FIKE-806181 format. One record per residue: residue number from 1; z, x, y of N, C-alpha, C in turn. Coordinates in pm, 1 decimal. Layout:
<ketors>
+-----+----------+----------+----------+----------+----------+----------+----------+----------+----------+
: pos :       nw :       nu :       nv :      caw :      cau :      cav :       cw :       cu :       cv :
+-----+----------+----------+----------+----------+----------+----------+----------+----------+----------+
: NUM :        Z :        X :        Y :        Z :        X :        Y :        Z :        X :        Y :
...
+-----+----------+----------+----------+----------+----------+----------+----------+----------+----------+
</ketors>
This chain:
<ketors>
+-----+----------+----------+----------+----------+----------+----------+----------+----------+----------+
: pos :       nw :       nu :       nv :      caw :      cau :      cav :       cw :       cu :       cv :
+-----+----------+----------+----------+----------+----------+----------+----------+----------+----------+
:   1 : -20419.5 :  -7393.6 :    332.3 : -20536.0 :  -7291.7 :    332.8 : -20692.5 :  -7394.7 :    481.6 :
:   2 : -20666.7 :  -7550.1 :    358.0 : -20677.7 :  -7650.8 :    487.6 : -20608.1 :  -7626.7 :    594.1 :
:   3 : -20528.6 :  -7602.8 :    664.5 : -20562.4 :  -7592.3 :    808.1 : -20594.3 :  -7446.8 :    883.3 :
:   4 : -20620.3 :  -7361.2 :    810.3 : -20715.6 :  -7237.5 :    863.6 : -20782.5 :  -7240.9 :    838.4 :
:   5 : -20869.8 :  -7341.3 :    760.8 : -21004.0 :  -7353.8 :    766.4 : -21007.3 :  -7414.5 :    893.7 :
:   6 : -20991.3 :  -7565.6 :    975.2 : -20959.5 :  -7679.4 :   1042.6 : -20969.4 :  -7539.8 :   1228.2 :
:   7 : -20891.1 :  -7406.6 :   1205.0 : -20855.5 :  -7395.1 :   1343.8 : -21010.6 :  -7322.0 :   1286.2 :
:   8 : -21061.1 :  -7246.8 :   1204.8 : -21201.1 :  -7214.5 :   1243.1 : -21337.3 :  -7296.7 :   1249.2 :
:   9 : -21333.1 :  -7369.9 :   1188.3 : -21354.4 :  -7556.4 :   1275.1 : -21381.5 :  -7492.6 :   1422.5 :
:  10 : -21240.1 :  -7549.9 :   1488.1 : -21274.7 :  -7566.0 :   1556.1 : -21294.7 :  -7450.5 :   1688.4 :
:  11 : -21268.6 :  -7260.5 :   1678.1 : -21300.9 :  -7177.7 :   1713.0 : -21528.9 :  -7217.5 :   1723.1 :
:  12 : -21498.5 :  -7262.1 :   1558.3 : -21696.4 :  -7268.3 :   1663.4 : -21729.6 :  -7277.7 :   1743.7 :
:  13 : -21661.2 :  -7458.0 :   1762.3 : -21679.4 :  -7569.2 :   1845.4 : -21647.3 :  -7544.8 :   1983.7 :
:  14 : -21558.8 :  -7460.1 :   2005.8 : -21537.0 :  -7437.2 :   2157.0 : -21624.8 :  -7315.5 :   2161.7 :
:  15 : -21650.6 :  -7212.1 :   2092.0 : -21809.1 :  -7095.4 :   2109.8 : -21933.9 :  -7190.0 :   2104.2 :
:  16 : -21949.0 :  -7270.7 :   2092.5 : -22050.4 :  -7379.6 :   2055.5 : -22067.6 :  -7429.2 :   2232.9 :
:  17 : -21969.1 :  -7443.1 :   2249.5 : -21932.4 :  -7550.8 :   2346.1 : -21940.4 :  -7426.0 :   2515.7 :
:  18 : -21910.8 :  -7308.0 :   2438.7 : -21887.0 :  -7185.2 :   2609.0 : -22041.4 :  -7167.8 :   2614.4 :
:  19 : -22096.8 :  -7160.9 :   2450.6 : -22253.3 :  -7108.9 :   2500.0 : -22334.3 :  -7173.7 :   2614.3 :
:  20 : -22306.3 :  -7308.0 :   2531.2 : -22444.0 :  -7421.3 :   2592.7 : -22333.0 :  -7434.7 :   2689.1 :
:  21 : -22283.6 :  -7422.8 :   2782.9 : -22251.0 :  -7476.6 :   2869.4 : -22293.8 :  -7346.5 :   2995.9 :
:  22 : -22293.0 :  -7213.1 :   2938.5 : -22354.9 :  -7134.4 :   2997.2 : -22506.1 :  -7111.3 :   2963.4 :
:  23 : -22529.3 :  -7146.8 :   2914.5 : -22716.1 :  -7141.2 :   2896.9 : -22724.2 :  -7293.3 :   3015.2 :
:  24 : -22678.4 :  -7400.1 :   3010.8 : -22679.9 :  -7521.2 :   3112.4 : -22677.6 :  -7451.0 :   3245.7 :
:  25 : -22571.3 :  -7324.5 :   3313.5 : -22563.9 :  -7298.7 :   3402.7 : -22662.5 :  -7184.1 :   3435.7 :
:  26 : -22705.9 :  -7127.3 :   3353.5 : -22812.1 :  -7036.9 :   3381.2 : -22973.4 :  -7093.3 :   3403.1 :
:  27 : -23039.6 :  -7222.1 :   3326.7 : -23140.1 :  -7299.7 :   3354.7 : -23097.0 :  -7385.3 :   3514.2 :
:  28 : -23000.2 :  -7490.2 :   3486.4 : -22993.4 :  -7499.8 :   3683.0 : -23023.7 :  -7365.9 :   3796.8 :
:  29 : -22966.3 :  -7232.4 :   3740.6 : -23029.2 :  -7132.7 :   3824.8 : -23097.8 :  -7114.2 :   3819.7 :
:  30 : -23151.4 :  -7065.4 :   3691.3 : -23308.4 :  -7051.3 :   3762.4 : -23387.5 :  -7145.4 :   3782.6 :
:  31 : -23397.2 :  -7283.4 :   3798.9 : -23418.0 :  -7352.1 :   3829.4 : -23441.0 :  -7327.2 :   3968.1 :
:  32 : -23355.6 :  -7351.3 :   4050.4 : -23322.1 :  -7285.5 :   4219.6 : -23436.1 :  -7199.2 :   4195.2 :
:  33 : -23465.0 :  -7087.9 :   4116.7 : -23559.2 :  -6916.8 :   4206.9 : -23616.5 :  -7018.5 :   4115.4 :
:  34 : -23615.6 :  -7096.4 :   4095.2 : -23874.0 :  -7116.6 :   4035.1 : -23840.3 :  -7229.5 :   4175.8 :
:  35 : -23800.1 :  -7267.6 :   4187.1 : -23778.1 :  -7357.5 :   4309.4 : -23851.8 :  -7248.8 :   4434.5 :
:  36 : -23741.2 :  -7153.3 :   4459.2 : -23773.6 :  -7090.4 :   4572.0 : -23982.1 :  -6980.9 :   4596.0 :
:  37 : -23938.9 :  -6967.7 :   4366.2 : -24021.0 :  -6881.0 :   4399.8 : -24169.2 :  -7001.7 :   4454.7 :
:  38 : -24214.5 :  -7103.0 :   4375.6 : -24319.6 :  -7213.9 :   4467.2 : -24310.0 :  -7166.8 :   4550.8 :
:  39 : -24198.2 :  -7216.7 :   4619.5 : -24241.9 :  -7282.5 :   4757.0 : -24265.0 :  -7103.8 :   4821.8 :
:  40 : -24201.1 :  -7005.7 :   4795.4 : -24319.1 :  -6865.0 :   4866.1 : -24461.5 :  -6900.7 :   4805.1 :
:  41 : -24484.6 :  -6912.4 :   4708.5 : -24605.7 :  -6891.6 :   4661.6 : -24655.1 :  -7054.7 :   4735.9 :
:  42 : -24649.4 :  -7118.8 :   4746.5 : -24711.1 :  -7201.4 :   4815.2 : -24747.9 :  -7156.9 :   4984.3 :
:  43 : -24641.0 :  -7112.8 :   5070.5 : -24669.7 :  -6995.5 :   5195.3 : -24726.0 :  -6918.4 :   5180.3 :
:  44 : -24774.0 :  -6813.1 :   5087.5 : -24832.7 :  -6680.5 :   5042.6 : -24976.6 :  -6814.7 :   5064.1 :
:  45 : -24976.7 :  -6900.1 :   4961.1 : -25153.1 :  -6964.0 :   4939.4 : -25214.8 :  -6974.4 :   5140.5 :
:  46 : -25035.1 :  -7085.8 :   5190.8 : -25125.2 :  -7117.8 :   5306.1 : -25201.1 :  -7023.4 :   5380.7 :
:  47 : -25095.1 :  -6883.8 :   5394.9 : -25148.3 :  -6792.2 :   5472.2 : -25281.2 :  -6689.9 :   5470.5 :
:  48 : -25290.9 :  -6682.4 :   5288.3 : -25430.1 :  -6682.2 :   5279.1 : -25555.6 :  -6748.7 :   5315.6 :
:  49 : -25508.3 :  -6865.0 :   5350.2 : -25654.9 :  -6956.2 :   5359.0 : -25631.4 :  -6933.8 :   5592.7 :
:  50 : -25559.9 :  -6921.2 :   5628.3 : -25560.1 :  -6897.3 :   5818.2 : -25587.0 :  -6787.2 :   5783.6 :
:  51 : -25548.4 :  -6656.3 :   5658.2 : -25647.5 :  -6545.6 :   5719.4 : -25748.7 :  -6599.9 :   5661.1 :
:  52 : -25873.8 :  -6607.8 :   5599.3 : -25983.2 :  -6621.9 :   5558.8 : -26038.3 :  -6654.7 :   5707.4 :
+-----+----------+----------+----------+----------+----------+----------+----------+----------+----------+
</ketors>
């Protein structure tokens, strides 16, 4: 009985680890996107100022 519980715990930890890694990767990808968006916004602002 005890061995079965340990296996379940390990599976839960592996699942949590996979979720955490997935979230970290998503955050890193999002951060790249955010940096691109900020650069674009800066460019747009510069163009707007130049056109006034």
